[in-house]
C-alpha positions in Angstrom: -65.2 55.8 -129.0 -63.7 53.0 -130.6 -62.0 53.9 -133.8 -61.5 51.6 -136.8 -57.8 51.5 -137.7 -56.5 52.0 -141.2 -55.0 48.7 -141.3 -58.2 46.5 -140.2 -60.1 48.6 -143.0 -57.4 47.7 -145.8 -57.8 44.3 -144.3 -61.4 43.9 -144.9 -61.6 45.6 -148.4 -58.7 43.8 -149.5 -60.3 40.5 -148.8 -63.1 41.5 -151.1 -61.1 41.8 -154.2 -61.3 39.1 -156.6 -58.1 37.4 -157.7 -58.4 38.7 -161.2 -57.8 42.3 -159.6 -54.2 41.4 -158.5 -51.4 42.6 -160.5 -49.5 39.8 -162.4 -46.5 39.9 -160.2 -46.1 41.4 -156.9 -43.0 41.3 -154.9 -42.8 38.9 -152.1 -41.7 41.6 -149.5 -44.9 43.7 -150.4 -47.0 40.7 -149.3 -45.1 40.2 -146.0 -43.1 37.4 -147.0 -39.2 37.3 -146.9 -39.1 39.2 -143.9 -41.3 42.1 -145.4 -44.4 43.6 -144.0 -47.4 43.8 -146.3 -48.8 47.2 -146.7 -51.8 46.7 -145.1 -49.8 46.0 -141.6 -47.5 49.2 -142.1 -48.0 51.8 -139.8 -47.7 55.0 -141.9 -45.7 58.0 -139.9 -44.9 61.6 -140.3 -42.7 63.7 -137.6 -43.2 67.3 -136.5 -40.1 69.1 -134.9 -37.2 67.2 -136.0 -34.4 68.6 -134.0 -31.7 66.4 -132.1 -34.3 64.6 -130.0 -36.8 64.5 -133.1 -34.1 62.9 -134.9 -33.3 60.2 -132.4 -36.8 59.3 -132.5 -37.2 59.2 -136.0 -34.2 57.1 -136.7 -35.3 54.5 -134.1 -38.9 54.4 -135.3 -37.4 53.7 -138.9 -35.8 50.7 -137.9 -38.9 48.9 -137.2 -39.8 47.0 -140.4 -43.8 47.9 -140.1 -42.9 51.4 -139.8 -43.0 53.5 -143.2 -41.8 57.2 -142.6 -43.6 59.5 -145.3 -43.4 63.0 -144.1 -41.5 65.4 -142.2 -42.1 69.0 -140.8 -40.0 71.5 -139.4 -40.0 75.3 -139.2 -36.2 75.2 -139.6 -35.0 74.4 -143.2 -31.8 72.6 -142.3 -33.3 70.2 -139.5 -36.2 69.7 -142.4 -33.9 68.4 -144.8 -31.7 66.6 -142.6 -34.9 64.8 -141.5 -36.2 64.2 -145.0 -32.7 62.8 -145.8 -33.0 60.1 -143.0 -35.9 58.9 -144.5 -35.1 59.1 -148.1 -31.5 57.4 -147.2 -33.4 54.6 -145.6 -35.8 53.9 -148.4 -33.5 54.5 -151.3 -35.9 57.0 -153.0 -37.0 60.8 -152.6 -40.6 60.3 -151.5 -40.6 61.5 -148.3 -42.5 65.0 -148.3 -41.2 68.0 -146.2 -43.4 70.5 -144.8 -43.1 73.9 -142.9 -46.9 74.1 -141.8 -47.7 71.0 -139.6 -51.4 71.9 -140.6 -50.5 70.2 -144.1 -49.1 67.1 -142.9 -52.0 66.3 -140.4 -54.3 67.0 -143.4 -52.7 63.8 -144.9 -55.4 60.7 -145.0 -52.5 58.1 -145.5 -50.8 59.0 -142.2 -51.5 56.7 -139.2 -49.4 57.9 -136.6 -47.4 61.3 -135.8 -44.3 62.0 -133.8 -44.2 65.3 -132.0 -40.8 66.4 -130.8 -41.4 70.0 -131.0 -40.5 72.7 -128.0 -42.7 72.4 -124.9 -45.3 75.2 -125.7 -46.5 73.2 -128.8 -46.7 69.5 -127.2 -50.5 69.9 -126.2 -51.9 72.1 -129.0 -50.3 69.6 -131.3 -51.6 66.5 -129.8 -54.9 68.2 -129.8 -55.1 68.9 -133.5 -53.5 65.5 -134.2 -56.0 63.6 -132.3 -59.0 65.4 -134.0 -57.1 64.5 -137.3 -57.3 60.8 -136.6 -53.6 60.3 -135.8 -52.2 58.1 -133.0 -49.5 60.0 -131.1 -45.9 59.6 -129.9 -45.5 63.1 -128.0 -42.3 64.0 -126.5 -42.1 65.2 -122.8 -43.5 67.3 -121.3 -46.7 66.9 -122.5 -48.2 70.1 -121.5 -47.3 73.4 -120.4 -50.0 73.8 -118.0 -52.4 71.6 -115.8 -55.4 72.9 -118.2 -53.4 71.9 -121.1 -52.7 68.6 -119.9 -56.5 67.9 -118.8 -57.5 68.9 -122.5 -54.8 66.6 -124.2 -56.2 63.3 -121.7 -59.7 64.3 -122.4 -59.0 64.7 -126.2 -57.2 61.4 -126.9 -60.1 59.3 -124.7 -62.9 61.1 -126.9 -61.3 60.2 -130.2 -59.9 56.8 -129.4 -56.4 57.9 -129.7 -53.2 55.9 -128.9 -51.2 58.4 -127.3 -47.6 57.6 -125.8 -45.7 60.3 -124.0 -41.8 60.2 -124.4 -41.1 59.4 -120.9 -39.1 56.4 -122.1 -37.2 55.8 -118.7 -40.6 53.7 -118.1 -39.3 51.4 -120.8 -35.8 51.1 -119.3 -35.1 48.1 -117.2 -32.8 50.0 -114.6 -35.9 52.3 -113.7 -38.4 49.6 -113.9 -36.5 47.3 -111.7 -36.5 49.9 -109.2 -40.1 50.9 -109.6 -41.2 47.1 -109.3 -38.7 46.5 -105.9 -40.9 49.5 -104.5 -44.2 48.2 -105.7 -43.5 44.5 -104.4 -43.0 45.7 -100.6 -39.6 44.5 -100.4 -38.6 47.9 -99.3 -41.2 47.7 -96.1 -43.5 50.4 -96.0 -42.8 53.4 -98.5 -42.0 56.4 -96.9 -40.1 58.7 -99.4 -39.9 59.2 -103.2 -36.7 61.4 -104.0 -36.7 62.9 -107.3 -33.4 64.7 -109.1 -35.2 67.5 -111.2 -32.2 70.0 -111.2 -32.8 73.3 -111.5 -32.6 75.9 -114.1 -29.9 78.4 -115.1 -29.6 82.3 -114.6 -29.4 83.8 -118.4 -28.2 87.1 -119.7 -30.8 90.0 -121.5 -31.1 88.6 -125.1 -30.6 91.3 -127.6 -32.7 91.0 -130.6 -31.2 89.6 -133.7 -32.2 89.4 -137.4 -34.5 86.2 -137.8 -32.8 83.8 -140.5 -34.4 83.4 -143.9 -34.2 79.5 -142.9 -36.5 79.8 -140.1 -40.3 80.5 -139.8 -39.9 82.2 -136.3 -43.6 82.8 -136.0 -44.6 79.0 -136.3 -41.6 78.7 -134.2 -43.1 80.6 -131.4 -46.5 79.4 -131.9 -49.0 79.9 -129.0 -46.2 81.4 -126.7 -45.9 85.4 -126.4 -43.9 87.1 -129.1 -40.4 88.1 -128.2 -37.4 89.3 -130.5 -35.6 86.4 -131.9 -32.1 85.5 -130.7 -30.0 82.6 -132.0 -29.5 81.1 -128.2 -33.1 81.3 -127.4 -34.2 79.0 -130.2 -31.1 76.8 -130.9 -29.4 76.9 -127.5 -32.8 76.1 -125.8 -32.6 79.1 -123.4 -36.3 79.1 -123.8 -36.1 76.3 -121.1 -35.5 78.8 -118.7 -38.4 81.2 -119.4 -41.7 80.2 -117.7 -43.5 81.7 -120.8 -41.8 79.0 -122.9 -41.4 76.0 -120.6 -41.4 75.1 -117.1 -37.5 74.9 -116.5 -36.1 71.8 -115.1 -39.2 70.7 -112.7 -40.9 70.1 -115.9 -38.2 68.9 -117.9 -36.1 66.2 -115.8 -39.2 66.4 -113.3 -41.3 64.8 -115.6 -39.4 61.5 -116.0 -38.6 61.4 -112.3 -41.9 62.4 -110.7 -43.5 59.9 -113.0 -41.5 57.2 -112.0 -42.2 58.0 -108.3 -46.0 58.3 -108.9 -45.7 54.7 -110.5 -43.6 53.3 -107.5 -46.4 54.7 -105.2 -49.3 53.5 -107.4 -50.6 57.0 -107.6 -50.2 57.0 -111.5 -53.9 58.6 -111.6 -53.8 60.8 -108.6 -51.3 62.9 -107.1 -50.1 64.4 -103.7 -52.5 66.2 -101.6 -50.0 69.2 -100.4 -47.0 71.0 -101.7 -44.7 73.2 -100.0 -41.1 74.3 -100.7 -38.3 77.1 -101.4 -36.5 78.2 -104.5 -34.0 80.9 -105.4 -35.1 83.0 -108.7 -32.8 85.2 -110.8 -33.0 89.0 -110.2 -32.3 89.9 -113.8 -31.9 88.8 -117.5 -34.0 86.5 -119.4 -34.6 83.4 -117.2 -36.9 83.5 -114.5 -37.3 80.0 -113.4 -35.8 78.7 -110.2 -32.1 78.5 -110.2 -32.3 76.7 -106.9 -35.3 74.5 -105.3 -36.4 72.1 -102.9 -40.2 70.9 -102.8 -41.8 68.3 -100.6 -45.1 66.9 -101.6 -47.9 64.4 -99.6 -49.8 61.9 -100.5 -53.1 60.8 -98.9 -51.0 57.5 -97.6 -48.5 59.7 -96.0 -45.5 59.1 -98.7 -43.5 62.3 -99.4 -42.3 62.8 -103.0 -39.0 64.9 -102.3 -37.7 67.1 -105.4 -34.1 68.2 -105.2 -32.1 70.2 -107.4 -28.9 68.3 -106.6 -27.9 65.0 -105.4 -26.0 65.4 -101.9 -24.7 62.5 -99.8 -25.8 61.0 -97.3 -29.2 61.7 -98.7 -28.0 60.3 -102.0 -25.9 56.9 -102.2 -23.9 59.1 -105.2 -23.5 62.7 -105.9 -23.3 62.0 -109.8 -25.1 64.2 -112.1 -27.3 61.6 -113.6 -31.3 62.0 -113.8 -31.9 59.7 -110.9 -34.8 58.5 -108.7 -34.5 56.9 -105.2 -37.3 55.0 -103.2 -37.1 54.6 -99.5 -39.3 52.5 -97.3 -39.0 50.9 -93.6 -37.1 47.9 -94.8 -34.5 49.6 -97.4 -34.1 51.9 -100.1 -33.5 51.4 -104.1 -31.7 53.9 -106.2 -31.5 54.0 -110.5 -30.1 56.5 -112.6 -29.7 57.4 -116.3 -26.1 56.1 -116.3 -27.5 52.3 -115.9 -26.5 52.3 -112.1 -29.0 50.5 -109.6 -28.1 50.5 -106.0 -30.0 49.1 -103.0 -29.7 48.5 -99.3 -30.1 45.6 -98.5 -27.7 44.7 -101.1 -29.8 41.3 -101.3 -32.4 43.4 -103.1 -30.2 43.4 -106.0 -30.3 39.5 -106.6 -33.3 39.5 -108.8 -31.3 42.0 -111.2 -31.1 39.9 -114.6 -30.2 42.5 -116.9 -26.9 44.3 -118.0 -26.5 47.8 -117.3 -27.3 50.3 -120.0 -27.4 54.0 -120.4 -30.4 56.2 -121.3 -28.7 56.8 -124.5 -28.6 53.0 -125.5 -31.0 52.1 -128.3 -32.5 49.0 -126.8 -34.1 51.7 -124.3 -35.7 53.7 -127.0 -36.7 50.7 -129.0 -38.7 49.3 -126.0 -40.6 52.4 -125.7 -41.2 52.8 -129.4 -42.1 49.1 -129.8 -44.7 49.6 -127.4 -46.3 52.4 -128.8 -46.3 50.7 -132.3 -47.8 47.6 -131.1 -50.5 49.6 -129.3 -51.6 51.0 -132.3 -52.5 47.6 -133.8 -54.1 46.7 -130.4 -55.7 49.9 -129.5 -54.7 49.2 -126.0 -53.0 51.8 -123.8 -49.6 51.7 -123.8 -47.0 52.2 -120.9 -47.0 55.9 -121.1 -50.6 57.1 -121.8 -52.1 60.6 -121.6 -53.9 60.1 -118.3 -50.7 59.1 -116.6 -48.4 61.6 -118.4 -50.9 64.2 -117.4 -51.0 63.3 -113.7 -47.2 63.0 -113.4 -46.4 66.3 -115.3 -49.0 67.9 -112.9 -47.0 67.1 -109.9 -44.3 69.3 -111.7 -46.9 72.0 -112.4 -48.1 72.3 -109.2 -44.7 72.4 -107.6 -44.0 75.2 -109.7 -47.0 77.0 -109.1 -45.9 76.4 -105.3 -42.5 77.9 -105.5 -43.8 81.0 -107.7 -46.2 81.9 -105.1 -43.5 81.1 -102.3 -46.2 79.3 -100.1 -47.6 75.9 -99.1 -50.5 74.8 -101.5 -53.4 72.2 -100.9 -54.2 70.3 -104.1 -57.3 67.9 -105.2 -56.4 65.8 -107.6 -60.1 65.0 -108.4 -61.2 68.4 -109.4 -57.6 69.4 -110.3 -57.8 72.8 -108.4 -56.5 74.3 -105.5 -59.3 74.4 -102.8 -60.4 78.0 -101.9 -57.3 79.6 -103.8 -58.2 81.5 -106.6 -54.6 83.0 -106.7 -53.3 79.7 -107.4 -56.4 78.6 -109.7 -55.3 81.5 -112.2 -52.2 79.7 -112.8 -53.7 76.5 -113.9 -54.0 77.9 -117.4 -52.2 80.5 -119.5 -53.8 82.6 -122.4 -52.3 81.6 -126.1 -51.0 84.0 -128.4 -53.4 84.4 -131.3 -54.8 82.4 -133.5 -53.9 79.4 -131.5 -56.1 77.6 -128.8 -57.3 74.3 -127.4 
């Protein structure tokens, strides 16, 4: 369903206002002159979940002259105040509103788009609520905690005409894009293997209950996930990432990026593999319950294999560094790219068309490209480079791999129905109950 944008509405109504209604003096930047952006062309934004990654996103968004940041929301007082200070310091005022409860931010009719950079369990519910509230969405990865959540997000944003960009910013990094385009060009010959370095989780000790600090709304932090007593490491040192009830572990953390690039390289962004099999080791005790070692092989209809690795070992990989990485192999050669900005290939002549300088994933240029693409698509209403349907299909490869490892057996997957044919046990793991009162 098409949606009239706020900017288009302001343009149309502004044209109907007579000259006599204008103030005697309007600053040139307010009208878009002298490098300024007219109010009707500004994208008004707010952010939900503004810790380290959220603040990095926010700082980059604010550098765009057509963005006006008006609201921040975080359940932690310090993070909320830090985020407000970023906006206020940028604009030289104290106008940025600060909220504990995201529902207050979403209720604001002046906000065009929201950044969602909470922990994993909140990504899908917040995306659905934001779309229903009429906001365009930039959401950090992974976009969902389950296959069912991802499908709900993709269907909802399509129904409401929402522009949705997943924070899989490696799509906008020239190193990874170069590798993907080499694979798609046919210069590697027929693709045979897509290697994805997803890493593995860590074993964690038992976490004894601690008092909840007054600066944290712990109930909102937990949100739809099961209740468990507070522990500082669980919340602030990301140990939640090693427990299946709160995250998918590294399979959905790094795997979201790597498998997304593999899907793109294989021209299967809106589909997925048909078979999954693998092995894993799980912790025997403690808080963590995601794999601490894993190996998964998934096979597409065209015979190409997607192989998920927990480490990079020679001679399978050209380097054993610890950078997030992908490697695409064909009958005539291979190409490798990683977060350190390294691009390697055989034959080396494949690199002759490389026309960019080495950049790591933390370089601002990479973030700027992904954010700029989102902002431009808000104005054009076109799909950005990482839209909801593609992000859902990519993270589904991670969710299905995780289910395969938890069940300890080979699984058949139907990308069309998004079910495991004739496998009731596996199908029960496609969705999870949410803690009341939260739902999608």
